[in-house]
FIMAR-826009 format. One record per atom (N, C-alpha, C): residue in one letter; x, y, z. Coordinates in pm, whole numbers, padded with zeros to 5 digits, always signed. Each point is the difference from the previous one (the first is absolute). Layout:
REM residues N
aXYZ;...
END
This chain:
REM residues 420
m+11644-01703+08675;m-00034-00116+00086;m-00126-00060-00047;s-00093+00073-00040;s-00133-00056-00049;s+00018-00075-00124;l+00094+00049-00085;l+00023-00066-00128;l+00071-00140+00022;i+00088-00010+00104;i+00062-00128+00028;i-00099-00099+00048;k-00102+00046+00085;k-00100-00081+00054;k-00091-00047-00117;t-00030+00090-00091;t-00087-00034-00114;t+00070-00110-00085;r+00132+00016-00021;r+00078-00093-00082;r-00003-00135+00065;e+00022-00008+00136;e+00001-00129+00069;e-00139-00063+00003;k-00099+00084+00012;k-00136-00054+00000;k-00035-00055-00134;t+00047+00073-00109;t-00023-00054-00135;t+00069-00125-00029;r+00124-00018+00043;r+00074-00123-00021;r-00069-00115+00067;s-00055+00018+00115;s-00061-00108+00078;s-00125-00049-00076;k-00063+00082-00086;k-00119-00038-00070;k+00029-00080-00128;v+00127+00002-00046;v+00031-00060-00131;v+00026-00149+00020;p-00078-00086-00067;p+00017-00146+00010;p+00124-00047-00067;d+00053-00117+00037;d+00116-00062-00067;d-00052-00057-00134;k+00097-00003-00095;k-00036-00039-00137;k+00062-00134-00029;t-00062-00076-00074;t+00048-00123-00056;t-00011+00003-00157;l+00057-00096-00061;l-00008-00005-00148;l-00139-00024-00037;i-00046+00076-00102;i-00143-00009-00041;i+00005-00020-00154;k-00098-00071-00059;k-00002-00025-00141;k-00086+00110-00062;f+00061+00072-00096;f-00062+00109-00070;f-00017-00027-00152;h-00116+00030-00046;h-00025-00008-00149;h+00033+00135-00057;y+00063+00003-00119;y+00029+00125-00055;y-00030+00005-00153;d-00032+00121-00048;d-00011+00029-00141;d+00106+00112-00021;a+00080-00013-00108;a+00108+00092-00023;a+00030+00006-00146;l+00079+00099-00038;l+00047+00019-00142;l+00152-00035-00004;d+00038-00074-00101;d+00146-00029-00019;d+00065+00107-00083;d+00131-00017-00032;d+00071+00106-00082;d-00060+00023-00133;s-00063-00102-00055;s-00060+00012-00136;s-00142+00054+00003;g-00047+00031+00112;g-00135+00053+00021;g-00110-00102+00006;q+00038-00131+00005;q-00098-00104+00009;q-00054-00019+00141;r-00126-00034+00017;r-00056-00020+00133;r+00027-00146+00048;v+00063-00013+00120;v+00037-00124+00056;v-00072-00017+00134;s-00023-00122+00046;s-00064-00029+00130;s+00081-00111+00067;g-00008-00006+00128;g+00069-00108+00073;g-00020+00015+00149;i+00083-00074+00075;i-00005-00007+00146;i+00131+00043+00055;e-00002+00089+00103;e+00125+00046+00062;e-00010-00018+00151;m+00099-00068+00064;m-00001-00010+00141;m+00079+00114+00060;a-00061+00063+00101;a+00065+00117+00068;a-00061+00023+00129;t+00064+00083+00082;t-00053+00033+00137;t-00113+00097-00007;s-00006+00080-00104;s-00111+00100-00017;s-00018+00026-00153;a-00112+00065-00030;a-00023+00038-00136;a+00106+00103-00051;g+00044+00080+00090;g+00098+00095-00038;g+00131-00076-00030;a+00038-00100+00080;a+00119-00076-00030;a-00015-00075-00135;a-00116-00051-00031;a-00028-00065-00123;a+00016+00100-00112;h-00047+00121+00020;h+00006+00097-00098;h+00151+00033-00035;l+00085+00011+00102;l+00146+00022-00020;l+00064-00116-00075;a-00040-00122+00039;a+00055-00120-00063;a-00032-00006-00146;l-00116+00041-00040;l-00036+00001-00140;l+00077+00108-00074;r+00023+00116+00064;r+00081+00105-00058;r+00141-00047-00031;e+00057-00078+00093;e+00134-00050-00020;e+00010-00098-00112;r-00116-00061-00034;r+00002-00091-00119;r-00046+00073-00125;h+00007+00137-00002;h-00032+00081-00113;h-00142-00013-00042;l-00095-00013+00098;l-00139-00005-00027;l-00070+00119+00064;q-00096+00057-00075;q-00083+00111+00054;q-00130-00048+00057;p-00009-00004+00130;p-00121-00053+00058;p-00126+00080-00027;l-00106-00065-00043;l-00126+00072-00016;l-00097-00025+00119;e+00007-00128+00051;e-00084-00032+00118;e+00066-00113+00069;v+00013+00017+00135;v+00061-00105+00088;v-00103-00024+00113;s-00051-00119+00012;s-00101-00033+00100;s+00032-00134+00064;a-00029-00011+00128;a+00023-00119+00073;a-00103-00111-00046;k+00051-00126-00017;k-00091-00102-00034;k-00073-00047+00125;t-00134-00013-00008;t-00073-00053+00114;t-00076-00125-00036;s-00027-00079+00100;s-00069-00125-00023;s-00150+00027-00021;i-00072-00098-00044;i-00146+00016-00026;i-00070+00035+00131;l+00047-00058+00111;l-00066+00024+00131;l+00012+00144+00040;k+00105+00074-00049;k+00023+00138+00036;k-00049+00095-00106;f-00077-00052-00098;f-00047+00086-00108;f-00108+00099+00054;e+00020+00123-00041;e-00091+00113+00043;e-00095+00030-00108;i-00131+00005+00034;i-00099+00034-00101;i+00016+00142-00046;t+00025+00093+00090;t+00025+00136-00043;t+00141+00041+00054;k+00069+00075-00087;k+00135+00042+00034;k-00010+00132+00079;k+00076+00009+00105;k-00003+00119+00083;k+00086+00105-00063;r-00044+00122+00010;r+00069+00115-00058;r+00015+00109+00099;a+00119+00056+00004;a+00021+00119+00094;a-00077+00115-00059;p-00073+00078+00080;p-00068+00121-00050;p+00096+00094-00071;r-00047+00048-00115;r+00087+00089-00082;r+00036+00127+00075;k-00087+00043+00091;k+00026+00121+00074;k+00114-00021+00097;e+00010-00117+00060;e+00108-00033+00089;e+00135-00009-00071;v-00002-00059-00122;v+00122-00011-00076;v+00048+00140-00045;m-00100+00090-00030;m+00034+00133-00042;m+00052+00077+00117;n-00050-00011+00117;n+00052+00069+00119;n+00135-00055+00034;f+00018-00130-00010;f+00133-00060+00024;f+00106+00065-00089;s-00035+00014-00127;s+00095+00055-00099;s+00031+00143+00043;r-00091+00080+00034;r+00028+00141+00033;r+00078+00015+00128;q-00031-00085+00097;q+00069+00009+00129;q+00148-00043-00022;l+00024-00106-00076;l+00136-00043-00024;l+00079+00098-00081;a-00065+00071-00096;a+00067+00102-00084;a+00040+00120+00095;v-00078+00033+00097;v+00031+00110+00090;v+00117-00041+00082;f+00005-00123+00057;f+00110-00050+00084;f+00130+00005-00079;m-00005-00049-00123;m+00118-00014-00081;m+00055+00132-00049;a-00094+00094-00025;a+00043+00139-00036;a+00069+00067+00115;a-00037-00035+00122;a+00058+00055+00117;a+00131-00067+00037;g+00041-00105-00074;g+00128-00063+00025;g+00000-00114+00093;i-00121-00042+00037;i-00012-00113+00096;i+00014-00131-00073;p+00086-00096+00046;p+00018-00128-00066;p-00126-00077-00016;i-00009-00071-00105;i-00126-00068-00035;i-00049-00100+00103;m+00089-00067+00061;m-00032-00094+00112;m-00064+00069+00118;e+00059+00106+00042;e-00056+00077+00113;e-00135+00060-00040;a-00010+00045-00120;a-00129+00061-00049;a-00107-00106+00004;l+00028-00119-00050;l-00107-00107-00002;l-00034-00044+00142;e+00096+00000+00090;e-00031-00043+00138;e-00091+00105+00070;v+00016+00128-00037;v-00087+00098+00058;v-00142-00010-00067;i+00001-00012-00135;i-00130-00002-00071;i-00085-00120+00042;v+00059-00115+00027;v-00076-00117+00040;v-00075+00015+00128;e+00056+00081+00089;e-00068+00025+00124;e-00121+00090-00017;e+00005+00080-00108;e-00113+00097-00018;e-00103-00057-00097;t+00021-00123-00055;t-00092-00059-00096;t-00107-00075+00081;s-00127+00029-00031;s-00109-00062+00071;s-00052-00128-00063;g+00005-00005-00139;g-00040-00119-00071;g+00083-00122+00034;t-00058-00110+00031;t+00067-00121+00035;t+00078-00056-00122;l-00062-00006-00111;l+00069-00053-00120;l+00118+00081-00037;m-00017+00134-00007;m+00112+00094-00036;m+00110-00011+00103;k-00036-00012+00128;k+00100-00011+00106;k+00084-00125-00020;n-00066-00114-00033;n+00077-00118-00018;n+00091+00004-00122;v-00046+00070-00108;v+00077+00020-00119;v+00131+00079+00033;i-00017+00107+00077;i+00121+00076+00036;i+00095-00073+00087;l-00054-00081+00099;l+00080-00083+00084;l+00083-00098-00086;n-00067-00061-00096;n+00072-00099-00084;n+00103+00072-00086;m-00035+00118-00042;m+00106+00076-00081;m+00122+00035+00087;i-00019+00033+00121;i+00106+00024+00088;i+00092-00120+00016;d-00064-00113+00016;d+00075-00130+00011;d+00075-00027-00126;s-00064+00024-00116;s+00069-00027-00131;s+00119+00093-00013;l-00013+00128+00038;l+00111+00093-00011;l+00118-00047+00092;r-00033-00053+00120;r+00106-00048+00084;r+00075-00118-00058;n-00076-00080-00082;n+00060-00111-00065;n+00086+00035-00123;g+00005+00126-00031;g+00081+00043-00112;g-00076+00038-00130;d-00140-00012+00005;d-00073+00033-00122;d+00002+00150-00027;t-00025+00040-00119;t-00020+00142-00029;t-00143+00039+00039;f-00023+00127+00000;f-00136+00050+00037;f-00103-00047-00103;a+00040+00010-00132;a-00091-00042-00105;a-00030-00153+00009;a+00106-00076+00028;a-00022-00147+00018;a-00088-00033+00114;a+00014+00076+00111;a-00079-00021+00115;a-00153+00033-00031;a-00014+00108-00078;a-00137+00040-00040;a-00062-00102-00097;s+00081-00058-00089;s-00050-00095-00097;s-00055-00125+00064;a+00037-00024+00125;a-00052-00123+00068;a-00138+00019+00050;h-00058+00114-00024;h-00140+00031+00052;h-00081+00060-00109;p-00043-00082-00097;p-00091+00053-00106;p-00136+00042+00050;e-00037-00047+00125;e-00122+00039+00060;e+00004+00151+00040;a+00116+00060+00002;a+00010+00142+00038;a+00061+00077-00115;f+00100-00052-00072;f+00074+00079-00101;f-00014-00070-00135;p-00069+00070-00097;p-00016-00056-00129;p+00133-00007-00078;n-00004-00060-00114;n+00119-00023-00084;n+00066+00133-00041;y-00083+00099-00035;y+00053+00128-00048;y+00074+00069+00115;y-00048-00014+00124;y+00056+00058+00117;y+00142-00054+00019;v+00013-00131-00005;v+00130-00065+00021;v+00089+00033-00112;g-00040+00009-00123;g+00083+00032-00114;g+00063+00137+00015;i-00081+00093+00047;i+00050+00135+00015;i+00097+00008+00120;l-00031-00075+00103;l+00098-00004+00119;l+00135-00055-00045;e-00002-00100-00081;e+00132-00057-00048;e+00089+00104-00068;s-00058+00073-00089;s+00074+00103-00066;s+00038+00123+00097;a-00091+00028+00087;a+00028+00107+00097;a+00119-00030+00086;e+00009-00126+00046;e+00117-00036+00085;e+00134+00013-00074;l-00008-00035-00129;l+00127+00021-00075;l+00041+00141-00023;t-00099+00089-00019;t+00029+00144-00024;t+00015+00077+00129;g-00045-00049+00112;g+00016+00070+00127;g-00107+00099+00028;n-00106+00004-00076;n-00112+00102+00025;n-00122-00069+00055;l+00020-00087+00095;l-00118-00075+00049;l-00105+00085+00067;d+00040+00107+00076;d-00097+00085+00061;d-00089+00076-00105;i+00060+00045-00107;i-00078+00069-00104;i-00098-00097-00063;v+00047-00119-00029;v-00077-00103-00068;v-00121-00041+00090;l+00029-00017+00127;l-00110-00040+00089;l-00109+00108+00002;n+00038+00124+00000;n-00102+00108-00012;n-00079-00012-00128;q+00067-00025-00116;q-00069-00019-00123;q-00097-00115-00001;l+00047-00113+00063;l-00092-00115+00011;l-00120+00033+00084;a+00019+00073+00107;a-00110+00039+00085;a-00103+00092-00072;d+00058+00092-00085;d-00087+00085-00077;d-00081-00082-00102;y+00068-00099-00061;y-00072-00082-00099;y-00110-00075+00065;m+00026-00064+00118;m-00099-00079+00068;m-00115+00093+00041;d+00031+00120+00038;d-00102+00094+00044;d-00095+00034-00117;r+00058+00029-00123;r-00079+00027-00119;r-00083-00121-00041;d+00062-00113+00007;d-00068-00121-00037;d-00117-00037+00092;g+00026+00029+00129;g-00103-00027+00103;g-00122+00093-00019;k+00031+00128-00029;k-00107+00100-00028;k-00087-00043-00120;a+00072-00048-00107;a-00074-00040-00121;a-00095-00121+00032;r+00059-00097+00078;r-00083-00113+00037;r-00120+00042+00087;a+00029+00095+00096;a-00114+00048+00088;a-00104+00073-00077;k+00039+00075-00105;k-00097+00071-00080;k-00091-00097-00075;i+00061-00103-00056;i-00080-00101-00073;i-00094-00074+00098;t+00050-00032+00119;t-00081-00075+00103;t-00121+00090+00039;s+00032+00127+00035;s-00107+00093+00042;s-00100+00025-00108;a+00045-00001-00127;a-00094+00025-00114;a-00097-00118-00013;l+00047-00121+00040;l-00082-00120-00020;l-00092-00027+00123;i+00019+00075+00109;i-00077-00030+00113;i-00154+00021-00018;y-00032+00121-00053;y-00145+00024-00021;y-00067-00087-00096;p+00056-00029-00125;p-00062-00101-00081;p-00014-00135+00065;s+00102-00038+00075;s-00005-00134+00061;s-00114-00008+00110;v-00015+00109+00075;v-00109+00009+00095;v-00139-00005-00063;v-00014+00073-00111;v-00126+00002-00074;v-00031-00138-00055;a+00106-00064-00062;a-00024-00136-00055;a-00030-00099+00108;g+00063+00005+00117;g-00035-00086+00111;g-00141+00019+00053;m-00040+00124+00009;m-00139+00029+00044;m-00096-00055-00107;s+00037+00007-00123;s-00091-00048-00104;s-00023-00151+00012;v+00107-00070+00026;v-00013-00145+00017;v-00075-00030+00122;v+00023+00066+00111;v-00077-00018+00128;v-00154+00024-00027;t-00028+00108-00073;t-00142+00038-00030;t-00066-00117-00073;v+00066-00045-00106;v-00058-00106-00081;v-00023-00130+00081;l+00099-00032+00089;l-00016-00116+00083;l-00115+00012+00097;v-00016+00119+00062;v-00110+00023+00100;v-00133-00011-00071;l-00006+00055-00125;l-00129-00005-00075;l-00031-00147-00034;a+00101-00075-00046;a-00021-00135-00050;a-00029-00101+00111;v+00065+00026+00124;v-00012-00101+00101;v-00114+00031+00099;f-00025+00130+00030;f-00091+00032+00105;f-00135+00065-00044;v+00015+00090-00110;v-00116+00078-00034;v-00085-00074-00099;l+00057-00047-00109;l-00081-00057-00112;l-00070-00131+00047;p+00061-00090+00079;p-00079-00119+00042;p-00129+00033+00066;r-00012+00104+00065;r-00137+00043+00063;r-00100+00027-00111;f+00049+00068-00107;f-00094+00035-00107;f-00040-00130-00072;v+00085-00104-00001;v-00035-00122-00071;v-00123-00065+00076;v+00006+00000+00133;v-00113-00053+00079;v-00121+00084-00027;f+00010+00129-00002;f-00112+00087-00023;f-00068-00020-00135;f+00082-00007-00107;f-00050-00018-00136;f-00067-00140-00016;h+00058-00098+00066;h-00062-00136-00015;h-00133-00005+00069;s-00015+00073+00109;s-00126-00005+00071;s-00109+00064-00075;l+00034+00089-00101;l-00102+00067-00079;l-00027-00076-00128;h+00080-00104-00030;h-00012-00077-00120;h-00004+00087-00126;a+00087+00101+00001;a+00003+00096-00105;a+00097-00037-00112;k-00034+00034-00122;k+00097-00017-00113;k+00092+00110-00004;l+00127-00032+00018;l+00105+00112+00014;l+00063+00035-00136;p+00044+00121-00018;p+00073+00035-00121;p+00133-00071-00013;l+00057-00008-00124;l+00124-00072-00021;l+00118+00060+00088;v+00009+00124+00005;v+00109+00066+00074;v-00006-00036+00146;t-00124-00016+00053;t-00019-00032+00143;t+00037-00140+00022;r-00038-00092-00097;r+00033-00147+00012;r+00150-00012-00006;m+00068+00072-00085;m+00147-00008-00006;m+00067+00040+00134;l-00052+00105+00058;l+00057+00046+00126;l-00025-00101+00111;l-00118-00055+00003;l-00031-00097+00111;l+00068-00130-00021;n+00022-00042-00124;n+00080-00120-00022;n+00141+00019+00044;f+00056+00114-00035;f+00139+00035+00050;f+00008-00004+00151;s-00095+00062+00064;s-00005+00005+00148;s-00007-00146+00055;g-00087-00086-00060;g-00015-00137+00049;g+00130-00076-00020;y+00067+00021-00116;y+00121-00072-00025;y+00108+00035+00103;v+00013+00130+00038;v+00096+00044+00095;v-00023-00059+00138;t-00135+00004+00031;t-00043-00046+00133;t+00027-00156+00013;r-00031-00072-00111;r+00007-00150+00007;r+00150-00046-00016;w+00081+00066-00081;w+00129-00044-00030;w+00113+00094+00049;w-00026+00067+00110;w+00099+00097+00047;w+00134-00065+00027;y-00002-00123+00058;y+00126-00064+00032;y+00083-00036-00126;l-00070-00030-00113;l+00064-00032-00123;l+00065+00129-00056;i-00066+00109+00012;i+00049+00129-00050;i+00125+00036+00078;i-00006-00015+00133;i+00127+00021+00079;i+00113-00087-00038;l-00031-00126-00026;l+00102-00098-00043;l+00064+00043-00126;v-00085+00040-00100;v+00056+00041-00129;v+00089+00123+00018;a-00042+00094+00086;a+00075+00124+00020;a+00135-00037+00064;l+00000-00092+00098;l+00128-00039+00057;l+00094-00070-00094;v-00061-00088-00091;v+00078-00067-00102;v+00068+00109-00102;l-00081+00094-00032;l+00048+00104-00090;l+00114+00081+00062;v-00015+00037+00124;v+00099+00078+00072;v+00128-00086+00024;g-00022-00129+00041;g+00115-00085+00011;g+00075-00025-00134;g-00075-00018-00110;g+00057-00013-00130;g+00084+00127-00041;f-00055+00113+00034;f+00071+00123-00039;f+00130+00011+00079;i-00003-00031+00129;i+00116+00007+00086;i+00107-00100-00050;a-00045-00125-00039;a+00086-00106-00053;a+00069+00050-00129;m-00079+00065-00088;m+00059+00049-00121;m+00104+00108+00024;r-00029+00091+00099;r+00096+00103+00028;r+00125-00057+00057;r-00001-00114+00062;r+00117-00053+00064;r+00085-00088-00102;s-00063-00040-00108;s+00072-00083-00099;s+00054+00096-00105;v+00116-00040-00061;v+00070+00085-00096;v-00088+00017-00130;k-00052-00111-00053;k-00082+00014-00123;k-00128+00070+00029;g-00062-00027+00110;g-00127+00063+00036;g+00015+00151+00022;r+00108+00037+00063;r+00030+00145+00025;r+00025+00068-00132;a+00064-00067-00093;a+00030+00057-00131;a-00131+00025-00076;r-00092-00097+00004;r-00128+00020-00070;r-00083+00110+00063;l-00002+00001+00128;l-00084+00106+00072;l+00062+00143-00034;d+00133+00005+00005;d+00060+00129-00031;d-00027+00051-00143;a+00002-00093-00095;a-00035+00026-00141;a-00139+00047-00011;v-00090-00070+00072;v-00147+00042-00011;v-00014+00141+00064;l+00068+00021+00111;l-00007+00129+00068;l+00034+00113-00090;l+00106-00009-00082;l+00042+00106-00086;l-00103+00026-00118;k-00083-00098-00025;k-00097+00010-00111;k-00136+00056+00048;l-00021+00012+00126;l-00125+00052+00050;l-00016+00143-00024;p-00122+00047-00033;p-00020+00144-00028;p+00019+00079+00133;v+00060+00114-00013;v+00021+00093+00111;v+00109-00053+00096;i-00028-00119+00061;i+00096-00060+00095;i+00128-00036-00067;g-00003-00051-00119;g+00124-00038-00070;g+00085+00122-00029;d-00066+00110-00042;d+00078+00125-00026;d+00062+00053+00128;l-00076-00005+00107;l+00050+00045+00131;l+00118-00090+00048;t-00014-00127-00020;t+00107-00091+00041;t+00132+00022-00082;q-00020+00027-00129;q+00120+00025-00080;q+00072+00123+00043;v-00070+00105+00022;v+00064+00132+00045;v+00070-00024+00136;a-00068-00071+00092;a+00063-00026+00130;a+00133-00077-00015;i+00003-00103-00092;i+00120-00079-00016;i+00108+00085-00066;l-00038+00081-00099;l+00104+00088-00066;l+00057+00096+00099;e-00080+00056+00085;e+00055+00100+00098;e+00098-00071+00094;r-00038-00116+00043;r+00089-00081+00095;r+00128-00039-00070;v-00010-00052-00121;v+00124-00046-00069;v+00092+00117-00027;c-00050+00108-00047;c+00079+00115-00032;c+00070+00062+00122;r-00086+00006+00113;r+00055+00051+00123;r+00111-00086+00057;i-00014-00132-00002;i+00098-00093+00051;i+00129+00004-00082;l-00021+00000-00134;l+00112+00005-00090;l+00085+00125+00020;s-00074+00112+00010;s+00068+00130+00026;s+00081-00001+00126;s-00064-00054+00112;s+00074+00001+00131;s+00125-00093-00004;l-00019-00114-00072;l+00110-00093-00007;l+00117+00058-00078;l-00032+00060-00114;l+00107+00060-00085;l+00069+00118+00067;k-00076+00077+00074;k+00060+00114+00070;k+00092-00047+00111;a-00037-00118+00058;a+00088-00052+00106;a+00121-00070-00050;g+00015-00010-00135;g+00118-00062-00057;g-00011-00144-00037;v-00127-00055+00009;v-00020-00140-00037;v+00005-00011-00150;d+00067-00103-00049;d+00014-00015-00149;d-00134-00031-00059;l-00021+00034-00133;l-00128-00012-00065;l-00052-00146+00005;p+00083-00103-00032;p-00054-00135-00002;p-00054-00045+00128;r+00072+00034+00109;r-00047-00033+00135;r-00128+00080+00033;s-00007+00125-00043;s-00118+00086+00023;s-00118-00057-00067;m+00017-00044-00124;m-00110-00060-00076;m-00050-00126+00070;a+00091-00081+00047;a-00040-00124+00071;a-00084+00032+00125;v+00047+00097+00078;v-00072+00040+00118;v-00139+00062-00032;a+00001+00083-00103;a-00132+00057-00043;a-00100-00103-00046;a+00053-00101-00067;a-00088-00105-00047;a-00063-00079+00120;e+00082-00026+00100;e-00052-00067+00124;e-00103+00089+00072;s+00016+00127-00010;s-00081+00095+00076;s-00126+00047-00079;a-00017-00044-00123;a-00113+00047-00082;a-00125-00051+00054;n-00009-00106+00072;n-00123-00062+00061;n-00107-00031-00105;n+00048-00033-00124;n-00093-00047-00096;n+00083-00089-00097;a-00057-00126-00022;a+00073-00100-00074;a+00027+00042-00138;v-00098+00068-00065;v+00023+00047-00138;v+00117+00094-00013;y+00004+00100+00083;y+00110+00102+00000;y+00130-00066+00040;r-00006-00090+00098;r+00121-00069+00053;r+00069-00074-00116;r-00079-00081-00074;r+00060-00069-00112;r+00052+00095-00108;a-00073+00106-00022;a+00042+00095-00100;a+00129+00068+00038;l+00014+00044+00124;l+00125+00067+00049;l+00120-00101-00003;e-00028-00129+00037;e+00111-00101-00007;e+00041-00017-00147;g-00095+00000-00093;g+00036-00009-00140;g+00075+00115-00046;i-00032+00122+00041;i+00066+00126-00033;i+00148-00010+00046;r+00011-00054+00124;r+00137-00007+00058;r+00084-00091-00080;e-00053-00119-00040;e+00078-00098-00080;e+00039+00064-00134;d-00095+00065-00067;d+00032+00062-00128;d+00110+00112+00019;m-00009+00075+00105;m+00097+00097+00031;m+00141-00056+00025;m+00004-00116+00067;m+00129-00066+00024;m+00058-00054-00127;e-00081-00019-00096;e+00044-00052-00138;e+00043+00114-00087;g-00008+00123+00048;g+00043+00114-00075;g-00097+00067-00082;q-00134-00029+00022;q-00107+00058-00080;q-00048+00135+00059;g+00065+00052+00100;g-00037+00128+00055;g-00125-00011+00090;l-00055+00112+00032;l-00112+00005+00096;l-00129+00044-00070;a+00005+00104-00079;a-00121+00056-00062;a-00073-00094-00088;g+00083-00074-00085;g-00060-00095-00096;g-00082-00113+00064;p+00063-00074+00095;p-00074-00110+00068;p-00123+00051+00074;i+00008+00124+00057;i-00116+00055+00074;i-00113+00027-00098;a+00034+00053-00114;a-00106+00025-00101;a-00062-00128-00051;r+00074-00105-00012;r-00055-00127-00057;r-00092-00070+00101;t+00004+00029+00130;t-00090-00068+00091;t-00147+00048-00018;g-00019+00121-00044;g-00138+00052-00015;g-00066+00035+00129;l+00070-00005+00111;l-00054+00026+00130;l+00028+00142+00054;f+00082+00074-00078;f+00041+00132+00049;f-00061+00101-00103;p-00070+00105+00053;p-00063+00098-00088;p+00107+00087-00069;g-00036+00084-00094;g+00095+00076-00075;g+00084+00094+00082;a-00053+00067+00104;a+00075+00092+00085;a+00110-00079+00072;a-00027-00119+00051;a+00100-00073+00073;a+00113-00044-00099;k-00035-00045-00118;k+00103-00044-00099;k+00083+00108-00045;q-00058+00123-00015;q+00080+00116-00034;q+00097+00039+00111;m-00042-00004+00126;m+00088+00034+00108;m+00114-00107+00014;f-00033-00119-00017;f+00110-00105+00001;f+00100+00027-00114;r-00047+00031-00115;r+00086+00015-00117;r+00091+00126+00018;v-00058+00110+00052;v+00082+00119+00018;v+00098-00021+00112;g-00043-00065+00110;g+00092-00024+00112;g+00115-00092-00043;e-00025-00098-00085;e+00103-00088-00050;e+00101+00069-00088;e-00054+00087-00089;e+00085+00069-00098;e+00090+00105+00061;t-00057+00069+00108;t+00070+00113+00060;t+00071-00035+00125;g-00017-00126+00045;g+00073-00038+00127;g-00067+00058+00127;t-00124+00037-00015;t-00073+00062+00115;t-00127-00085+00036;l+00022-00132+00000;l-00111-00092+00018;l-00063+00019+00133;d+00077+00017+00107;d-00049+00014+00136;d-00087+00128+00006;q+00044+00109-00063;q-00082+00121+00003;q-00127-00018-00078;q+00009-00058-00121;q-00125-00021-00077;q-00096-00087+00073;l+00052-00104+00067;l-00092-00092+00075;l-00063+00070+00113;e+00068+00097+00062;e-00052+00076+00113;e-00115+00088-00052;v+00022+00060-00118;v-00104+00080-00056;v-00123-00085-00042;a+00029-00123-00056;a-00112-00090-00031;a-00074-00045+00116;a+00067-00029+00108;a-00065-00039+00128;a-00090+00108+00054;s+00045+00128+00002;s-00080+00108+00043;s-00127+00019-00092;y+00022-00013-00128;y-00106+00010-00099;y-00108-00109+00026;y+00045-00122+00013;y-00097-00111+00027;y-00059+00006+00136;g+00071+00059+00097;g-00055+00026+00133;g-00127+00092-00008;r+00017+00107-00076;r-00115+00093-00022;r-00111-00063-00078;e+00044-00075-00100;e-00096-00078-00085;e-00084-00098+00088;l+00067-00065+00095;l-00064-00095+00088;l-00108+00066+00085;e+00036+00115+00057;e-00097+00071+00076;e-00127+00040-00085;t+00023+00043-00121;t-00110+00038-00085;t-00086-00124-00032;k+00065-00107-00030;k-00078-00123-00036;k-00078-00058+00122;v+00062+00012+00119;v-00073-00045+00122;v-00123+00083+00017;d+00006+00132-00010;d-00117+00088+00005;d-00104-00042-00102;h+00053-00021-00127;h-00092-00042-00106;h-00072-00127+00024;a+00084-00101+00053;a-00066-00129+00025;a-00101+00009+00109;t+00034+00081+00103;t-00093+00023+00114;t-00133+00061-00051;s+00012+00101-00087;s-00115+00066-00056;s-00088-00085-00083;l+00059-00107-00056;l-00075-00103-00076;l-00066-00102+00086;f+00078-00053+00099;f-00050-00104+00085;f-00114+00035+00090;e+00007+00120+00055;e-00101+00041+00097;e-00142+00005-00069;p-00020+00072-00108;p-00132+00004-00067;p-00039-00137-00054;a+00100-00080-00041;a-00035-00127-00062;a-00063-00093+00112;i+00066+00002+00117;i-00059-00085+00111;i-00133+00051+00047;i-00015+00136+00002;i-00127+00056+00043;i-00109-00036-00104;i+00036+00006-00129;i-00099-00044-00109;i-00044-00143+00020;v+00099-00086+00022;v-00028-00142+00017;v-00092-00019+00122;m+00031+00069+00110;m-00083-00011+00118;m-00141+00053-00025;g-00007+00106-00077;g-00138+00053-00031;g-00076-00092-00081;v+00069-00067-00103;v-00072-00098-00086;v-00052-00113+00078;v+00082-00053+00094;v-00044-00114+00082;v-00122+00037+00089;v+00010+00111+00064;v-00110+00043+00089;v-00125+00036-00081;g+00030+00068-00116;g-00119+00036-00092;g-00065-00128-00047;f+00077-00105-00035;f-00059-00128-00052;f-00093-00058+00108;v+00052-00005+00127;v-00078-00058+00109;v-00129+00090+00020;a+00016+00132-00004;a-00118+00080+00021;a-00113-00017-00112;v+00054-00005-00130;v-00091-00021-00111;v-00072-00134+00012;a+00080-00104+00035;a-00062-00132+00015;a-00104-00005+00101;l+00021+00063+00114;l-00103-00004+00110;l-00117+00088-00036;i+00027+00114-00048;i-00111+00093-00034;i-00091-00053-00111;s+00071-00061-00106;s-00086-00061-00108;s-00082-00122+00049;a+00057-00070+00100;a-00077-00112+00060;a-00122+00059+00071;m+00020+00105+00087;m-00106+00055+00072;m-00109+00050-00096;y+00042+00069-00106;y-00091+00055-00093;y-00078-00109-00068;g+00065-00111-00039;g-00068-00110-00059;g-00102-00064+00088;i+00036-00014+00127;i-00095-00056+00100;i-00125+00087+00013;y+00030+00136+00010;y-00113+00091+00007;y-00093-00005-00117;s+00064-00018-00121;s-00083-00003-00119;s-00083-00123+00001;q+00060-00113+00039;q-00073-00130+00000;q-00117+00006+00099;v+00024+00057+00120;v-00103+00010+00102;v-00110+00092-00047;h+00042+00112-00065;h-00100+00099-00045;h-00084-00054-00117;t+00066-00078-00087;t-00077-00060-00113;t-00090-00109+00052;g+00047-00079+00100;g-00085-00108+00049;g-00114+00052+00082;
END
């Protein structure tokens, strides 16, 4: 009885759909990337229409006008998506139909965005979409690799097992992100306190010494004059400094949003000491883990490579993976194109080669992902051990410079008074 009420309540929340204009990026039969516009009632319906035209959708998104442009894209919390996957896997393993399972889960979901996603998925399923197609309509909740695995799982009939695997992957990925974030908290706090300390000294403390030194008509040492000139510049031109900082931040954000700017920033990031090495290992772990999950779910290698390229989150690696996929489609194999990129270390190239030759690529990639996962933890600890003392040393140098400047000035004044 309660399930019937839940179903009726869920139906009443689902809005009517009209034809919507969707922009899509997809792969044709020859492996070429194509883009265009598709009219459909939902992104899931657009996804199915592209499939019927023998296109493999990579991204399907609704076209919005400039007035509806959002500065920041909303994302469903990864933890909510992970819990959704586990709950649905339990329901399906128990033999409960997917529609009934979703109608129960939506009532237990607290997040507004995730609740709306599930409601729209229920509506898409009623309109005849597959579960993967319904999920593909919501990139704010389900990434490309997630949808790619769902598509193959629906064909093989092991959706409950695959959902559990996806939840496990998101759990591991979330823990890795949390470890990196927690490792950066202390250095960030110390760096922030350093900036605040310098500003307090420059704006409030040092100007008082300027008045004091001028009243004595004393000849100040060079280091003291440098410090007081810096303090006077900050006090006099503080609004210009803030303006320059805002311009720099705005320029950085604009570069991140543009294709060419993002590519340049990603290339620079990989060349930075310590950070570049850490970034490379994180990308390799993610790519190997996603490829392994896709291949185990039965997704073909070309499609898996396309999804992994989109999920790399780095323009340099994305272009490299797309080039590898094109070379592979031309019959050049996998190990050779990977080696030519120069972006994969020896261990990764060896695992790709062995997996390709023995037909155990999914297993080799899982081993590689585990290896790079451990390597990532080690490098995060190493980076943290370097950042913390570096920031403390910089802070000590700044405070020491201020102390030396003031003490030398006091000593000089005392010497001049004593001599006079």
